All heavy atoms as a GROMACS GRO file, in nm:
protein
  543
    1SER      N    1  12.163  10.613   6.910
    1SER     CA    2  12.127  10.478   6.947
    1SER      C    3  11.996  10.480   7.026
    1SER      O    4  11.972  10.565   7.108
    1SER     CB    5  12.241  10.423   7.043
    1SER     OG    6  12.201  10.295   7.090
    2GLY      N    7  11.910  10.384   6.996
    2GLY     CA    8  11.782  10.372   7.062
    2GLY      C    9  11.675  10.472   7.015
    2GLY      O   10  11.568  10.478   7.071
    3GLN      N   11  11.703  10.549   6.909
    3GLN     CA   12  11.610  10.648   6.863
    3GLN      C   13  11.559  10.624   6.721
    3GLN      O   14  11.488  10.710   6.670
    3GLN     CB   15  11.675  10.787   6.866
    3GLN     CG   16  11.716  10.829   7.008
    3GLN     CD   17  11.780  10.966   7.008
    3GLN    OE1   18  11.793  11.034   6.908
    3GLN    NE2   19  11.815  11.010   7.127
    4VAL      N   20  11.592  10.512   6.665
    4VAL     CA   21  11.546  10.482   6.530
    4VAL      C   22  11.467  10.354   6.527
    4VAL      O   23  11.476  10.270   6.618
    4VAL     CB   24  11.665  10.466   6.434
    4VAL    CG1   25  11.740  10.598   6.423
    4VAL    CG2   26  11.761  10.358   6.477
    5ARG      N   27  11.385  10.339   6.420
    5ARG     CA   28  11.306  10.220   6.402
    5ARG      C   29  11.267  10.215   6.252
    5ARG      O   30  11.221  10.318   6.200
    5ARG     CB   31  11.183  10.215   6.489
    5ARG     CG   32  11.115  10.086   6.483
    5ARG     CD   33  10.997  10.076   6.582
    5ARG     NE   34  10.878  10.126   6.514
    5ARG     CZ   35  10.762  10.152   6.571
    5ARG    NH1   36  10.756  10.134   6.702
    5ARG    NH2   37  10.662  10.198   6.506
    6GLY      N   38  11.282  10.105   6.185
    6GLY     CA   39  11.241  10.091   6.052
    6GLY      C   40  11.319   9.982   5.980
    6GLY      O   41  11.364   9.888   6.041
    7LEU      N   42  11.336   9.998   5.849
    7LEU     CA   43  11.403   9.896   5.769
    7LEU      C   44  11.546   9.874   5.812
    7LEU      O   45  11.606   9.770   5.788
    7LEU     CB   46  11.397   9.930   5.623
    7LEU     CG   47  11.265   9.900   5.553
    7LEU    CD1   48  11.261   9.955   5.411
    7LEU    CD2   49  11.234   9.756   5.554
    8CYS      N   50  11.609   9.969   5.872
    8CYS     CA   51  11.749   9.956   5.916
    8CYS      C   52  11.756   9.904   6.061
    8CYS      O   53  11.864   9.900   6.118
    8CYS     CB   54  11.820  10.089   5.906
    8CYS     SG   55  11.841  10.145   5.734
    9GLY      N   56  11.644   9.870   6.119
    9GLY     CA   57  11.651   9.812   6.250
    9GLY      C   58  11.617   9.917   6.362
    9GLY      O   59  11.579  10.030   6.335
   10THR      N   60  11.649   9.877   6.486
   10THR     CA   61  11.624   9.965   6.599
   10THR      C   62  11.754  10.024   6.659
   10THR      O   63  11.743  10.123   6.734
   10THR     CB   64  11.555   9.885   6.712
   10THR    OG1   65  11.633   9.770   6.743
   10THR    CG2   66  11.414   9.842   6.668
   11PHE      N   67  11.865   9.967   6.631
   11PHE     CA   68  11.996  10.018   6.673
   11PHE      C   69  11.996  10.045   6.826
   11PHE      O   70  12.035  10.145   6.878
   11PHE     CB   71  12.034  10.147   6.602
   11PHE     CG   72  12.178  10.190   6.618
   11PHE    CD1   73  12.282  10.103   6.588
   11PHE    CD2   74  12.206  10.314   6.671
   11PHE    CE1   75  12.415  10.143   6.611
   11PHE    CE2   76  12.337  10.354   6.689
   11PHE     CZ   77  12.444  10.265   6.662
   12ASN      N   78  11.948   9.940   6.898
   12ASN     CA   79  11.945   9.950   7.046
   12ASN      C   80  12.024   9.842   7.111
   12ASN      O   81  12.024   9.828   7.233
   12ASN     CB   82  11.804   9.952   7.096
   12ASN     CG   83  11.734   9.822   7.071
   12ASN    OD1   84  11.786   9.728   7.016
   12ASN    ND2   85  11.603   9.818   7.106
   13GLY      N   86  12.096   9.760   7.033
   13GLY     CA   87  12.179   9.653   7.093
   13GLY      C   88  12.107   9.525   7.112
   13GLY      O   89  12.162   9.426   7.153
   14ASP      N   90  11.978   9.524   7.091
   14ASP     CA   91  11.892   9.401   7.114
   14ASP      C   92  11.853   9.350   6.980
   14ASP      O   93  11.759   9.404   6.917
   14ASP     CB   94  11.772   9.438   7.198
   14ASP     CG   95  11.690   9.315   7.234
   14ASP    OD1   96  11.723   9.203   7.190
   14ASP    OD2   97  11.589   9.330   7.306
   15GLN      N   98  11.913   9.245   6.930
   15GLN     CA   99  11.883   9.193   6.796
   15GLN      C  100  11.749   9.127   6.790
   15GLN      O  101  11.690   9.104   6.684
   15GLN     CB  102  11.989   9.096   6.749
   15GLN     CG  103  12.119   9.161   6.723
   15GLN     CD  104  12.225   9.066   6.668
   15GLN    OE1  105  12.212   8.945   6.684
   15GLN    NE2  106  12.324   9.119   6.602
   16ARG      N  107  11.685   9.098   6.905
   16ARG     CA  108  11.553   9.034   6.900
   16ARG      C  109  11.445   9.123   6.847
   16ARG      O  110  11.336   9.074   6.808
   16ARG     CB  111  11.517   8.981   7.041
   16ARG     CG  112  11.612   8.869   7.090
   16ARG     CD  113  11.588   8.834   7.232
   16ARG     NE  114  11.620   8.956   7.311
   16ARG     CZ  115  11.597   8.966   7.442
   16ARG    NH1  116  11.553   8.860   7.508
   16ARG    NH2  117  11.629   9.071   7.506
   17ASP      N  118  11.464   9.253   6.846
   17ASP     CA  119  11.355   9.350   6.801
   17ASP      C  120  11.396   9.417   6.674
   17ASP      O  121  11.336   9.520   6.639
   17ASP     CB  122  11.320   9.442   6.910
   17ASP     CG  123  11.430   9.542   6.941
   17ASP    OD1  124  11.541   9.531   6.886
   17ASP    OD2  125  11.408   9.627   7.029
   18GLU      N  126  11.491   9.370   6.600
   18GLU     CA  127  11.535   9.431   6.476
   18GLU      C  128  11.429   9.434   6.370
   18GLU      O  129  11.423   9.521   6.285
   18GLU     CB  130  11.661   9.370   6.419
   18GLU     CG  131  11.784   9.394   6.497
   18GLU     CD  132  11.817   9.545   6.503
   18GLU    OE1  133  11.838   9.608   6.404
   18GLU    OE2  134  11.820   9.596   6.619
   19PHE      N  135  11.337   9.336   6.370
   19PHE     CA  136  11.235   9.326   6.269
   19PHE      C  137  11.103   9.382   6.317
   19PHE      O  138  10.997   9.329   6.299
   19PHE     CB  139  11.219   9.184   6.220
   19PHE     CG  140  11.335   9.129   6.140
   19PHE    CD1  141  11.353   8.994   6.127
   19PHE    CD2  142  11.423   9.212   6.077
   19PHE    CE1  143  11.454   8.941   6.054
   19PHE    CE2  144  11.528   9.162   6.005
   19PHE     CZ  145  11.546   9.025   5.994
   20THR      N  146  11.104   9.495   6.382
   20THR     CA  147  10.985   9.562   6.431
   20THR      C  148  10.916   9.633   6.318
   20THR      O  149  10.974   9.719   6.249
   20THR     CB  150  11.016   9.657   6.546
   20THR    OG1  151  11.082   9.589   6.652
   20THR    CG2  152  10.894   9.728   6.603
   21THR      N  153  10.788   9.606   6.294
   21THR     CA  154  10.709   9.667   6.187
   21THR      C  155  10.655   9.802   6.225
   21THR      O  156  10.663   9.840   6.347
   21THR     CB  157  10.588   9.573   6.149
   21THR    OG1  158  10.497   9.578   6.264
   21THR    CG2  159  10.631   9.436   6.122
   22PRO      N  160  10.604   9.878   6.135
   22PRO     CA  161  10.546  10.008   6.169
   22PRO      C  162  10.428   9.995   6.271
   22PRO      O  163  10.406  10.093   6.346
   22PRO     CB  164  10.495  10.058   6.035
   22PRO     CG  165  10.574   9.991   5.929
   22PRO     CD  166  10.603   9.856   5.988
   23GLU      N  167  10.364   9.883   6.280
   23GLU     CA  168  10.258   9.860   6.376
   23GLU      C  169  10.311   9.820   6.509
   23GLU      O  170  10.235   9.811   6.606
   23GLU     CB  171  10.162   9.756   6.323
   23GLU     CG  172  10.080   9.794   6.202
   23GLU     CD  173  10.164   9.785   6.070
   23GLU    OE1  174  10.251   9.704   6.064
   23GLU    OE2  175  10.130   9.859   5.979
   24GLY      N  176  10.442   9.798   6.524
   24GLY     CA  177  10.502   9.760   6.648
   24GLY      C  178  10.516   9.612   6.671
   24GLY      O  179  10.563   9.566   6.775
   25ASP      N  180  10.475   9.531   6.574
   25ASP     CA  181  10.491   9.384   6.581
   25ASP      C  182  10.633   9.350   6.551
   25ASP      O  183  10.703   9.419   6.471
   25ASP     CB  184  10.396   9.314   6.480
   25ASP     CG  185  10.253   9.346   6.504
   25ASP    OD1  186  10.214   9.362   6.618
   25ASP    OD2  187  10.178   9.355   6.406
   26VAL      N  188  10.683   9.240   6.609
   26VAL     CA  189  10.816   9.189   6.575
   26VAL      C  190  10.796   9.067   6.487
   26VAL      O  191  10.740   8.967   6.530
   26VAL     CB  192  10.898   9.157   6.700
   26VAL    CG1  193  11.037   9.101   6.661
   26VAL    CG2  194  10.914   9.280   6.786
   27GLU      N  195  10.844   9.076   6.359
   27GLU     CA  196  10.830   8.964   6.266
   27GLU      C  197  10.949   8.867   6.284
   27GLU      O  198  11.062   8.911   6.306
   27GLU     CB  199  10.827   9.014   6.121
   27GLU     CG  200  10.706   9.094   6.092
   27GLU     CD  201  10.578   9.008   6.087
   27GLU    OE1  202  10.584   8.886   6.086
   27GLU    OE2  203  10.468   9.068   6.089
   28PRO      N  204  10.924   8.737   6.268
   28PRO     CA  205  11.033   8.640   6.283
   28PRO      C  206  11.121   8.628   6.155
   28PRO      O  207  11.232   8.583   6.167
   28PRO     CB  208  10.958   8.507   6.310
   28PRO     CG  209  10.830   8.529   6.243
   28PRO     CD  210  10.793   8.672   6.256
   29GLY      N  211  11.073   8.669   6.039
   29GLY     CA  212  11.144   8.651   5.919
   29GLY      C  213  11.160   8.775   5.836
   29GLY      O  214  11.080   8.875   5.849
   30VAL      N  215  11.258   8.777   5.749
   30VAL     CA  216  11.288   8.892   5.669
   30VAL      C  217  11.173   8.928   5.570
   30VAL      O  218  11.141   9.044   5.556
   30VAL     CB  219  11.416   8.868   5.587
   30VAL    CG1  220  11.447   8.979   5.487
   30VAL    CG2  221  11.532   8.845   5.680
   31ALA      N  222  11.111   8.829   5.504
   31ALA     CA  223  11.007   8.857   5.406
   31ALA      C  224  10.890   8.926   5.469
   31ALA      O  225  10.840   9.023   5.415
   31ALA     CB  226  10.966   8.724   5.334
   32ALA      N  227  10.839   8.874   5.580
   32ALA     CA  228  10.722   8.933   5.642
   32ALA      C  229  10.753   9.074   5.694
   32ALA      O  230  10.673   9.165   5.682
   32ALA     CB  231  10.677   8.843   5.761
   33PHE      N  232  10.874   9.091   5.741
   33PHE     CA  233  10.920   9.226   5.787
   33PHE      C  234  10.923   9.326   5.672
   33PHE      O  235  10.869   9.433   5.677
   33PHE     CB  236  11.058   9.214   5.850
   33PHE     CG  237  11.122   9.345   5.885
   33PHE    CD1  238  11.069   9.425   5.986
   33PHE    CD2  239  11.234   9.390   5.820
   33PHE    CE1  240  11.125   9.548   6.019
   33PHE    CE2  241  11.290   9.514   5.854
   33PHE     CZ  242  11.238   9.590   5.951
   34ALA      N  243  10.986   9.286   5.560
   34ALA     CA  244  10.994   9.376   5.444
   34ALA      C  245  10.860   9.402   5.385
   34ALA      O  246  10.826   9.517   5.350
   34ALA     CB  247  11.085   9.315   5.334
   35ASN      N  248  10.768   9.304   5.383
   35ASN     CA  249  10.635   9.324   5.331
   35ASN      C  250  10.553   9.422   5.415
   35ASN      O  251  10.468   9.490   5.362
   35ASN     CB  252  10.559   9.195   5.321
   35ASN     CG  253  10.604   9.109   5.200
   35ASN    OD1  254  10.659   9.161   5.103
   35ASN    ND2  255  10.595   8.977   5.216
   36ALA      N  256  10.584   9.434   5.547
   36ALA     CA  257  10.519   9.530   5.633
   36ALA      C  258  10.547   9.676   5.590
   36ALA      O  259  10.464   9.765   5.615
   36ALA     CB  260  10.557   9.506   5.777
   37PHE      N  261  10.654   9.697   5.527
   37PHE     CA  262  10.694   9.834   5.484
   37PHE      C  263  10.657   9.854   5.335
   37PHE      O  264  10.678   9.967   5.283
   37PHE     CB  265  10.844   9.857   5.497
   37PHE     CG  266  10.879   9.881   5.646
   37PHE    CD1  267  10.909   9.773   5.726
   37PHE    CD2  268  10.885  10.006   5.698
   37PHE    CE1  269  10.947   9.793   5.858
   37PHE    CE2  270  10.919  10.028   5.829
   37PHE     CZ  271  10.949   9.919   5.910
   38ARG      N  272  10.608   9.755   5.262
   38ARG     CA  273  10.580   9.764   5.121
   38ARG      C  274  10.460   9.856   5.096
   38ARG      O  275  10.359   9.843   5.162
   38ARG     CB  276  10.554   9.629   5.067
   38ARG     CG  277  10.537   9.620   4.918
   38ARG     CD  278  10.522   9.473   4.867
   38ARG     NE  279  10.400   9.412   4.922
   38ARG     CZ  280  10.282   9.421   4.866
   38ARG    NH1  281  10.269   9.483   4.753
   38ARG    NH2  282  10.177   9.358   4.914
   39ALA      N  283  10.471   9.951   5.003
   39ALA     CA  284  10.364  10.031   4.963
   39ALA      C  285  10.273   9.949   4.868
   39ALA      O  286  10.322   9.885   4.771
   39ALA     CB  287  10.414  10.156   4.888
   40ALA      N  288  10.148   9.939   4.897
   40ALA     CA  289  10.051   9.857   4.821
   40ALA      C  290  10.059   9.898   4.675
   40ALA      O  291  10.048  10.013   4.636
   40ALA     CB  292   9.912   9.875   4.875
   41GLY      N  293  10.077   9.796   4.588
   41GLY     CA  294  10.081   9.817   4.449
   41GLY      C  295  10.213   9.862   4.394
   41GLY      O  296  10.234   9.866   4.274
   42ALA      N  297  10.305   9.901   4.478
   42ALA     CA  298  10.436   9.953   4.428
   42ALA      C  299  10.528   9.837   4.379
   42ALA      O  300  10.602   9.859   4.286
   42ALA     CB  301  10.504  10.025   4.543
   43CYS      N  302  10.519   9.728   4.440
   43CYS     CA  303  10.601   9.614   4.399
   43CYS      C  304  10.541   9.485   4.452
   43CYS      O  305  10.462   9.489   4.547
   43CYS     CB  306  10.740   9.629   4.449
   43CYS     SG  307  10.759   9.650   4.627
   44PRO      N  308  10.575   9.372   4.396
   44PRO     CA  309  10.514   9.246   4.443
   44PRO      C  310  10.561   9.213   4.584
   44PRO      O  311  10.673   9.244   4.622
   44PRO     CB  312  10.557   9.145   4.341
   44PRO     CG  313  10.676   9.200   4.278
   44PRO     CD  314  10.664   9.347   4.284
   45ALA      N  315  10.480   9.147   4.658
   45ALA     CA  316  10.519   9.103   4.794
   45ALA      C  317  10.623   8.997   4.784
   45ALA      O  318  10.625   8.915   4.690
   45ALA     CB  319  10.396   9.047   4.872
   46LEU      N  320  10.712   8.996   4.881
   46LEU     CA  321  10.815   8.891   4.887
   46LEU      C  322  10.756   8.760   4.939
   46LEU      O  323  10.667   8.761   5.023
   46LEU     CB  324  10.928   8.932   4.988
   46LEU     CG  325  11.016   9.047   4.946
   46LEU    CD1  326  11.113   9.078   5.056
   46LEU    CD2  327  11.092   9.014   4.815
   47GLY      N  328  10.800   8.648   4.882
   47GLY     CA  329  10.760   8.518   4.928
   47GLY      C  330  10.838   8.481   5.051
   47GLY      O  331  10.913   8.564   5.108
   48PRO      N  332  10.825   8.356   5.093
   48PRO     CA  333  10.898   8.313   5.215
   48PRO      C  334  11.047   8.313   5.198
   48PRO      O  335  11.118   8.326   5.295
   48PRO     CB  336  10.843   8.172   5.242
   48PRO     CG  337  10.779   8.128   5.114
   48PRO     CD  338  10.746   8.251   5.039
   49ALA      N  339  11.097   8.299   5.078
   49ALA     CA  340  11.242   8.302   5.053
   49ALA      C  341  11.278   8.429   4.982
   49ALA      O  342  11.207   8.478   4.894
   49ALA     CB  343  11.282   8.182   4.974
   50ILE      N  344  11.388   8.488   5.020
   50ILE     CA  345  11.442   8.611   4.955
   50ILE      C  346  11.504   8.572   4.822
   50ILE      O  347  11.589   8.479   4.822
   50ILE     CB  348  11.543   8.684   5.043
   50ILE    CG1  349  11.481   8.717   5.178
   50ILE    CG2  350  11.599   8.807   4.970
   50ILE    CD1  351  11.365   8.815   5.169
   51PRO      N  352  11.469   8.632   4.708
   51PRO     CA  353  11.530   8.598   4.579
   51PRO      C  354  11.680   8.628   4.583
   51PRO      O  355  11.722   8.728   4.639
   51PRO     CB  356  11.453   8.682   4.478
   51PRO     CG  357  11.386   8.791   4.557
   51PRO     CD  358  11.370   8.742   4.698
   52ASP      N  359  11.749   8.546   4.510
   52ASP     CA  360  11.896   8.565   4.499
   52ASP      C  361  11.918   8.680   4.399
   52ASP      O  362  11.879   8.672   4.280
   52ASP     CB  363  11.963   8.440   4.445
   52ASP     CG  364  12.113   8.453   4.449
   52ASP    OD1  365  12.168   8.560   4.433
   52ASP    OD2  366  12.179   8.344   4.465
   53PRO      N  367  11.978   8.793   4.437
   53PRO     CA  368  11.998   8.906   4.346
   53PRO      C  369  12.086   8.872   4.225
   53PRO      O  370  12.072   8.939   4.121
   53PRO     CB  371  12.066   9.015   4.430
   53PRO     CG  372  12.119   8.946   4.552
   53PRO     CD  373  12.034   8.817   4.570
   54CYS      N  374  12.171   8.773   4.238
   54CYS     CA  375  12.261   8.742   4.121
   54CYS      C  376  12.179   8.670   4.011
   54CYS      O  377  12.225   8.666   3.896
   54CYS     CB  378  12.374   8.651   4.167
   54CYS     SG  379  12.492   8.740   4.273
   55ASP      N  380  12.066   8.610   4.041
   55ASP     CA  381  11.988   8.541   3.938
   55ASP      C  382  11.941   8.633   3.829
   55ASP      O  383  11.928   8.596   3.716
   55ASP     CB  384  11.866   8.472   4.000
   55ASP     CG  385  11.907   8.350   4.084
   55ASP    OD1  386  12.016   8.302   4.072
   55ASP    OD2  387  11.819   8.304   4.166
   56GLY      N  388  11.917   8.760   3.859
   56GLY     CA  389  11.871   8.856   3.756
   56GLY      C  390  11.979   8.919   3.679
   56GLY      O  391  11.951   8.994   3.585
   57PHE      N  392  12.104   8.898   3.716
   57PHE     CA  393  12.219   8.960   3.653
   57PHE      C  394  12.326   8.860   3.622
   57PHE      O  395  12.416   8.839   3.699
   57PHE     CB  396  12.274   9.072   3.740
   57PHE     CG  397  12.172   9.180   3.777
   57PHE    CD1  398  12.103   9.170   3.892
   57PHE    CD2  399  12.147   9.285   3.689
   57PHE    CE1  400  12.010   9.265   3.927
   57PHE    CE2  401  12.050   9.376   3.721
   57PHE     CZ  402  11.984   9.368   3.837
   58PRO      N  403  12.323   8.801   3.498
   58PRO     CA  404  12.425   8.700   3.466
   58PRO      C  405  12.562   8.757   3.479
   58PRO      O  406  12.589   8.869   3.439
   58PRO     CB  407  12.392   8.665   3.319
   58PRO     CG  408  12.248   8.708   3.300
   58PRO     CD  409  12.227   8.824   3.391
   59GLY      N  410  12.649   8.677   3.535
   59GLY     CA  411  12.792   8.719   3.555
   59GLY      C  412  12.815   8.796   3.683
   59GLY      O  413  12.930   8.810   3.725
   60SER      N  414  12.709   8.832   3.752
   60SER     CA  415  12.727   8.908   3.878
   60SER      C  416  12.779   8.819   3.988
   60SER      O  417  12.853   8.865   4.079
   60SER     CB  418  12.597   8.970   3.923
   60SER     OG  419  12.557   9.068   3.829
   61ARG      N  420  12.738   8.693   3.994
   61ARG     CA  421  12.782   8.605   4.100
   61ARG      C  422  12.936   8.594   4.106
   61ARG      O  423  12.993   8.606   4.213
   61ARG     CB  424  12.720   8.466   4.082
   61ARG     CG  425  12.754   8.372   4.201
   61ARG     CD  426  12.682   8.239   4.190
   61ARG     NE  427  12.537   8.251   4.166
   61ARG     CZ  428  12.448   8.278   4.266
   61ARG    NH1  429  12.489   8.296   4.390
   61ARG    NH2  430  12.321   8.285   4.236
   62GLU      N  431  12.999   8.581   3.989
   62GLU     CA  432  13.146   8.567   3.993
   62GLU      C  433  13.209   8.693   4.038
   62GLU      O  434  13.308   8.688   4.117
   62GLU     CB  435  13.196   8.529   3.849
   62GLU     CG  436  13.156   8.390   3.803
   62GLU     CD  437  13.008   8.377   3.763
   62GLU    OE1  438  12.948   8.478   3.730
   62GLU    OE2  439  12.961   8.261   3.755
   63ARG      N  440  13.161   8.813   3.993
   63ARG     CA  441  13.220   8.938   4.040
   63ARG      C  442  13.196   8.956   4.186
   63ARG      O  443  13.284   9.005   4.259
   63ARG     CB  444  13.158   9.054   3.961
   63ARG     CG  445  13.206   9.061   3.821
   63ARG     CD  446  13.170   9.192   3.749
   63ARG     NE  447  13.028   9.228   3.762
   63ARG     CZ  448  12.933   9.197   3.672
   63ARG    NH1  449  12.972   9.125   3.565
   63ARG    NH2  450  12.814   9.230   3.688
   64ALA      N  451  13.078   8.920   4.234
   64ALA     CA  452  13.047   8.936   4.378
   64ALA      C  453  13.138   8.845   4.462
   64ALA      O  454  13.189   8.885   4.566
   64ALA     CB  455  12.903   8.908   4.401
   65GLN      N  456  13.156   8.721   4.417
   65GLN     CA  457  13.240   8.628   4.494
   65GLN      C  458  13.386   8.679   4.498
   65GLN      O  459  13.449   8.666   4.600
   65GLN     CB  460  13.230   8.487   4.435
   65GLN     CG  461  13.095   8.422   4.465
   65GLN     CD  462  13.077   8.289   4.394
   65GLN    OE1  463  13.141   8.267   4.291
   65GLN    NE2  464  12.990   8.209   4.453
   66ALA      N  465  13.433   8.736   4.386
   66ALA     CA  466  13.572   8.782   4.383
   66ALA      C  467  13.586   8.904   4.479
   66ALA      O  468  13.685   8.918   4.547
   66ALA     CB  469  13.607   8.825   4.239
   67ALA      N  470  13.488   8.998   4.481
   67ALA     CA  471  13.492   9.112   4.570
   67ALA      C  472  13.485   9.064   4.716
   67ALA      O  473  13.560   9.118   4.800
   67ALA     CB  474  13.375   9.205   4.534
   68CYS      N  475  13.399   8.969   4.743
   68CYS     CA  476  13.389   8.922   4.884
   68CYS      C  477  13.515   8.852   4.926
   68CYS      O  478  13.557   8.858   5.046
   68CYS     CB  479  13.268   8.832   4.899
   68CYS     SG  480  13.113   8.919   4.894
   69ALA      N  481  13.582   8.783   4.834
   69ALA     CA  482  13.704   8.714   4.869
   69ALA      C  483  13.810   8.814   4.919
   69ALA      O  484  13.886   8.786   5.013
   69ALA     CB  485  13.760   8.637   4.748
   70VAL      N  486  13.814   8.934   4.868
   70VAL     CA  487  13.905   9.033   4.913
   70VAL      C  488  13.869   9.077   5.050
   70VAL      O  489  13.955   9.090   5.144
   70VAL     CB  490  13.904   9.158   4.818
   70VAL    CG1  491  13.985   9.269   4.874
   70VAL    CG2  492  13.958   9.118   4.680
   71LEU      N  493  13.739   9.096   5.081
   71LEU     CA  494  13.692   9.141   5.211
   71LEU      C  495  13.716   9.040   5.320
   71LEU      O  496  13.740   9.078   5.434
   71LEU     CB  497  13.545   9.179   5.205
   71LEU     CG  498  13.507   9.298   5.120
   71LEU    CD1  499  13.360   9.319   5.112
   71LEU    CD2  500  13.576   9.425   5.171
   72VAL      N  501  13.705   8.911   5.284
   72VAL     CA  502  13.726   8.811   5.394
   72VAL      C  503  13.865   8.758   5.385
   72VAL      O  504  13.900   8.663   5.465
   72VAL     CB  505  13.621   8.696   5.378
   72VAL    CG1  506  13.484   8.747   5.401
   72VAL    CG2  507  13.634   8.626   5.247
   73GLY      N  508  13.949   8.809   5.299
   73GLY     CA  509  14.088   8.765   5.285
   73GLY      C  510  14.181   8.818   5.396
   73GLY      O  511  14.137   8.893   5.486
   74PRO      N  512  14.305   8.792   5.382
   74PRO     CA  513  14.405   8.833   5.483
   74PRO      C  514  14.421   8.988   5.500
   74PRO      O  515  14.457   9.028   5.605
   74PRO     CB  516  14.533   8.767   5.432
   74PRO     CG  517  14.514   8.728   5.296
   74PRO     CD  518  14.364   8.713   5.275
   75ALA      N  519  14.393   9.059   5.397
   75ALA     CA  520  14.408   9.206   5.404
   75ALA      C  521  14.322   9.267   5.515
   75ALA      O  522  14.351   9.371   5.574
   75ALA     CB  523  14.381   9.274   5.272
   76PHE      N  524  14.203   9.206   5.539
   76PHE     CA  525  14.108   9.260   5.638
   76PHE      C  526  14.098   9.180   5.767
   76PHE      O  527  14.008   9.197   5.844
   76PHE     CB  528  13.967   9.278   5.576
   76PHE     CG  529  13.967   9.384   5.469
   76PHE    CD1  530  13.979   9.355   5.334
   76PHE    CD2  531  13.951   9.516   5.508
   76PHE    CE1  532  13.973   9.455   5.238
   76PHE    CE2  533  13.952   9.618   5.412
   76PHE     CZ  534  13.964   9.588   5.281
   77GLN      N  535  14.188   9.085   5.783
   77GLN     CA  536  14.183   9.001   5.909
   77GLN      C  537  14.259   9.067   6.021
   77GLN      O  538  14.345   9.141   6.011
   77GLN     CB  539  14.237   8.864   5.877
   77GLN     CG  540  14.147   8.786   5.789
   77GLN     CD  541  14.191   8.646   5.768
   77GLN    OE1  542  14.294   8.602   5.823
   77GLN    NE2  543  14.113   8.568   5.694
   0.00000   0.00000   0.00000
């Protein structure tokens, strides 16, 4: 605890600094934070909204919703 920093956060119990960039800035949003770690030319920069992963995989939304229903269902309450 308190010894990490990066895409997985800071793990120090303070959620206000979870989006700390390699330069030490704290970004207010996910896209700007993720873009700070992006290798130039490796992939396109994220826009202001995070793309829905199910849009690229037809049928995935229904499977994901069924799996999540188990996790939020009575078995795990």
